[in-house]
C-alpha positions in Angstrom: -18.5 -11.2 -28.2 -18.8 -14.4 -26.0 -21.6 -14.5 -23.6 -20.7 -14.4 -19.7 -22.0 -18.4 -19.5 -19.5 -19.1 -22.4 -16.6 -17.3 -20.4 -17.2 -19.0 -17.5 -17.3 -22.2 -19.3 -13.7 -21.5 -20.8 -12.5 -20.3 -17.4 -13.1 -23.9 -16.1 -10.0 -26.1 -16.0 -6.0 -25.2 -16.3 -5.8 -21.6 -17.9 -2.5 -20.4 -19.4 -0.8 -17.3 -17.7 0.9 -15.5 -20.5 4.5 -14.5 -19.4 6.0 -11.8 -21.6 9.3 -13.2 -23.0 12.7 -10.8 -23.8 15.6 -11.0 -25.5 19.0 -10.4 -23.8 18.9 -6.6 -25.1 15.7 -6.1 -23.4 13.5 -6.0 -26.4 10.3 -8.0 -26.2 10.7 -11.4 -27.9 7.4 -11.4 -29.9 8.1 -14.6 -31.8 8.7 -16.4 -28.5 5.3 -14.6 -27.3 3.7 -16.2 -30.2 5.1 -19.6 -29.6 4.0 -19.5 -26.2 0.6 -19.0 -27.4 0.6 -21.7 -29.3 2.1 -24.0 -26.9 -0.7 -23.2 -24.5 -3.4 -23.9 -27.1 -1.9 -27.1 -28.2 -2.0 -28.0 -24.5 -5.7 -27.6 -24.2 -5.6 -24.2 -22.6 -9.1 -22.6 -23.6 -7.9 -19.2 -22.4 -4.9 -17.0 -22.8 -4.6 -14.7 -19.6 -2.4 -11.5 -19.6 -1.5 -10.3 -16.0 0.1 -7.5 -14.6 2.3 -9.6 -12.7 3.0 -12.4 -14.6 3.1 -10.8 -18.3 5.8 -8.3 -16.5 3.6 -5.2 -17.1 5.8 -3.5 -14.5 8.5 -3.3 -17.1 6.4 -2.2 -20.1 5.3 0.9 -21.5 1.6 1.7 -22.2 2.3 1.1 -26.0 4.1 -2.0 -25.4 1.1 -3.4 -23.1 -1.1 -2.6 -25.8 1.1 -4.3 -28.4 1.3 -7.5 -26.4 -2.5 -7.7 -26.0 -2.9 -7.4 -29.6 -0.2 -10.1 -30.5 -1.9 -12.5 -28.0 -5.2 -11.6 -29.6 -4.0 -12.0 -33.0 -2.0 -15.3 -32.6 -5.0 -17.1 -30.6 -7.1 -16.2 -33.7 -10.5 -17.1 -31.6 -9.1 -20.6 -30.8 -9.2 -19.5 -26.9 -10.5 -16.5 -25.0 -8.2 -13.8 -24.3 -8.1 -12.2 -21.1 -6.4 -8.9 -21.5 -5.0 -6.9 -18.1 -4.6 -3.0 -17.3 -1.8 -1.6 -15.7 -3.1 -0.1 -12.6 -4.5 3.1 -14.1 -7.0 5.5 -13.1 -10.7 4.8 -14.1 -10.8 6.9 -17.0 -7.4 5.4 -18.6 -8.4 2.2 -17.7 -11.8 2.6 -19.4 -10.1 4.0 -22.4 -8.0 0.7 -22.5 -10.9 -1.3 -22.2 -12.4 0.1 -25.3 -8.8 -0.4 -27.2 -9.0 -4.1 -25.6 -12.5 -5.1 -26.8 -11.5 -3.5 -30.1 -8.8 -5.8 -30.8 -10.8 -8.5 -30.1 -10.2 -9.4 -26.4 -12.9 -11.3 -24.3 -12.3 -9.9 -20.9 -10.3 -7.3 -19.3 -8.4 -8.2 -15.6 -8.8 -5.0 -13.6 -6.3 -4.1 -10.8 -7.2 -0.8 -9.6 -4.8 1.7 -8.0 -4.8 2.0 -4.0 -2.0 3.8 -3.0 -2.0 4.7 0.5 -5.3 2.9 1.0 -7.2 5.9 -1.2 -10.1 3.7 -2.4 -13.7 3.2 -0.8 -15.9 0.8 -1.1 -18.3 3.0 -3.4 -15.1 4.1 -5.7 -14.0 0.4 -6.3 -17.5 -0.6 -7.0 -17.7 2.5 -9.4 -14.3 2.0 -10.7 -15.2 -1.9 -11.9 -18.5 -0.9 -12.7 -17.3 1.7 -15.2 -15.0 -0.8 -16.8 -17.7 -3.4 -17.1 -19.8 -1.2 -19.0 -17.2 -1.5 -22.0 -15.9 -5.0 -21.9 -16.5 -8.2 -19.2 -14.3 -7.9 -16.2 -12.4 -10.3 -14.4 -11.4 -9.0 -10.8 -8.2 -10.1 -9.0 -8.2 -10.3 -5.4 -4.5 -8.9 -4.3 -6.1 -5.3 -4.2 -8.0 -6.6 -1.2 -5.0 -7.9 0.9 -5.8 -4.7 3.2 -9.3 -5.8 4.3 -10.9 -8.9 4.3 -14.3 -7.6 5.1 -14.0 -4.5 2.6 -12.6 -6.8 0.2 -16.0 -9.1 0.6 -18.4 -5.9 0.8 -17.1 -4.8 -2.7 -17.2 -8.3 -4.2 -20.8 -8.7 -2.9 -21.7 -5.0 -4.5 -20.3 -6.2 -7.9 -22.2 -9.3 -7.9 -25.4 -7.8 -7.5 -24.9 -4.5 -9.1 -22.5 -4.9 -12.2 -23.6 -7.7 -14.1 -20.7 -7.1 -16.6 -18.3 -8.3 -13.9 -18.2 -12.5 -14.5 -15.1 -13.4 -13.3 -12.5 -13.5 -10.3 -8.6 -14.7 -10.1 -7.7 -15.3 -6.5 -4.0 -14.3 -5.0 -4.8 -14.3 -1.3 -5.8 -17.8 -0.5 -6.6 -19.0 2.8 -9.6 -17.3 4.7 -10.4 -14.7 2.3 -10.3 -16.9 -0.9 -12.7 -19.4 0.8 -15.0 -16.8 1.9 -15.0 -15.2 -1.6 -15.4 -18.3 -3.4 -18.7 -19.2 -1.2 -20.0 -15.7 -2.0 -19.3 -15.9 -5.9 -19.4 -19.2 -7.1 -22.2 -20.0 -9.2 -22.4 -16.4 -10.1 -19.0 -15.7 -11.5 -16.0 -18.0 -12.7 -13.8 -18.4 -10.0 -10.0 -19.2 -10.6 -7.0 -19.7 -8.4 -3.6 -18.6 -8.8 -0.7 -20.5 -10.3 -0.2 -23.4 -7.9 -2.3 -26.4 -7.9 -2.1 -26.7 -4.3 -4.1 -23.4 -3.8 -6.8 -24.8 -6.3 -7.1 -28.3 -4.4 -7.6 -26.1 -1.2 -10.1 -24.1 -2.7 -11.9 -26.7 -4.8 -14.6 -27.7 -2.3 -15.6 -24.1 -1.7 -16.0 -23.3 -5.5 -13.4 -22.8 -7.8 -13.7 -23.4 -11.6 -10.3 -23.3 -12.9 -6.5 -22.3 -12.2 -3.6 -20.8 -13.7 -1.0 -23.4 -14.5 2.4 -22.8 -14.7 3.3 -26.4 -16.1 1.2 -26.0 -19.0 3.5 -25.0 -21.3 6.4 -26.8 -20.6 5.1 -30.1 -18.8 1.7 -30.3 -20.1 1.2 -34.0 -19.1 1.4 -32.9 -15.6 -1.3 -30.5 -15.9 -3.5 -32.9 -18.1 -3.0 -35.6 -15.4 -4.0 -33.5 -12.8 -7.2 -31.9 -14.3 -8.1 -35.6 -15.1 -7.8 -36.3 -11.4 -9.9 -33.5 -10.3 -12.5 -34.4 -13.2 -13.0 -37.9 -12.0 -12.7 -36.9 -8.2 -9.5 -39.1 -7.6 -8.4 -37.2 -4.9 -5.5 -39.5 -4.2 -4.1 -39.1 -7.9 -4.4 -35.3 -7.8 -2.4 -35.0 -4.4 0.3 -37.3 -5.8 1.0 -34.8 -8.4 0.8 -31.9 -6.0 3.3 -33.8 -3.8 5.6 -35.0 -6.6 5.9 -31.7 -8.9 3.8 -28.7 -7.7 5.4 -28.5 -4.4 9.0 -29.4 -5.2 8.9 -26.9 -8.2 7.5 -23.9 -6.0 9.5 -24.7 -3.2 12.6 -24.4 -5.6 11.4 -21.3 -7.6 10.2 -19.4 -4.7 13.1 -19.5 -2.8 15.8 -18.5 -5.8 17.5 -15.5 -6.0 15.1 -13.1 -8.3 12.0 -15.0 -7.1 9.6 -17.1 -9.0 9.3 -15.3 -12.1 13.1 -15.3 -12.5 12.8 -19.1 -12.1 10.1 -19.4 -14.5 11.8 -17.3 -17.3 14.9 -19.5 -17.0 12.5 -22.8 -17.1 11.2 -21.5 -20.6 14.9 -21.3 -21.7 15.8 -24.8 -20.1 12.8 -26.2 -22.3 13.7 -24.1 -25.7 10.5 -21.8 -25.6 12.1 -18.5 -24.8 15.2 -16.8 -23.4 15.9 -16.5 -19.5 16.0 -12.8 -19.5 14.2 -10.0 -17.8 14.6 -6.2 -18.0 16.7 -4.4 -15.6 16.4 -3.9 -12.7 14.8 -7.3 -12.5 17.2 -10.4 -12.1 17.8 -13.0 -14.7 19.0 -16.2 -13.8 22.9 -16.6 -13.7 24.6 -19.8 -15.3 24.8 -21.3 -12.1 21.5 -21.0 -11.1 20.4 -22.5 -14.8 22.5 -25.4 -13.7 20.6 -25.6 -10.4 17.3 -25.4 -12.3 18.7 -28.1 -14.7 19.0 -30.4 -11.5 16.0 -30.0 -10.4 14.2 -30.9 -13.7 16.4 -33.9 -13.8 15.5 -34.8 -10.2 11.8 -34.3 -11.3 12.5 -36.5 -14.4 11.2 -33.6 -16.5 14.3 -33.5 -18.7 
């Protein structure tokens, strides 16, 4: 098993977020999933990261989550760390899945606790994460703390001090919460931001090790150029890449009917990496939307 320090090192830099691809009939496209893992490793990602959101666990059964996790671990074959993810389960189920994930070879588990109707407290959050961290190293994801900055920071401070198995955090909230979180945790845990370079750049000077790179699989040179600019502290070059690529792509994708994930799956089809389809009731891009996406990549000179 990798040490916490090794995991923190691997989580520094661009990280591949694994999107589950589907065939038109709704079956998981495991061949394309394996291909995406290979693309990420070839592009230099030292982490294959599964998430409840990007990996579309909202459309999968528990067994399919287990199957996707196992395939990603097997295809990665030790060449990168694998972060598994849960499916918003209660503590006992999450602990059981943590044992499964560790058994198939995952390195960490991203834990997203349920909190319907604001049912969790600081103590129950801490107990949930600590129970899972006793089985496998844990990554926290911040969107569960959107209801209260003060509560979220209290939970994170206690986990930092009381749960040595919690070693990383992925931020989805940005802004004030993210800045305070990074100041609280950087140097103790690996801190990574969500999938926009501009969010990573905003958080960088407060303490941020890596970020989820959307471009890594389909336009890896953009990812590599951005990370080189960060490492050499060429802030002008980093800003230029954000202005020329990151902002136009996300402005387009976030405003597309069906949302960002629909656009990302369409992007994979455009670049020949997977098909555009997602399971109902999620929207998949129409032919007309694919034409709009094609025009975007033409304008960005990414054809």
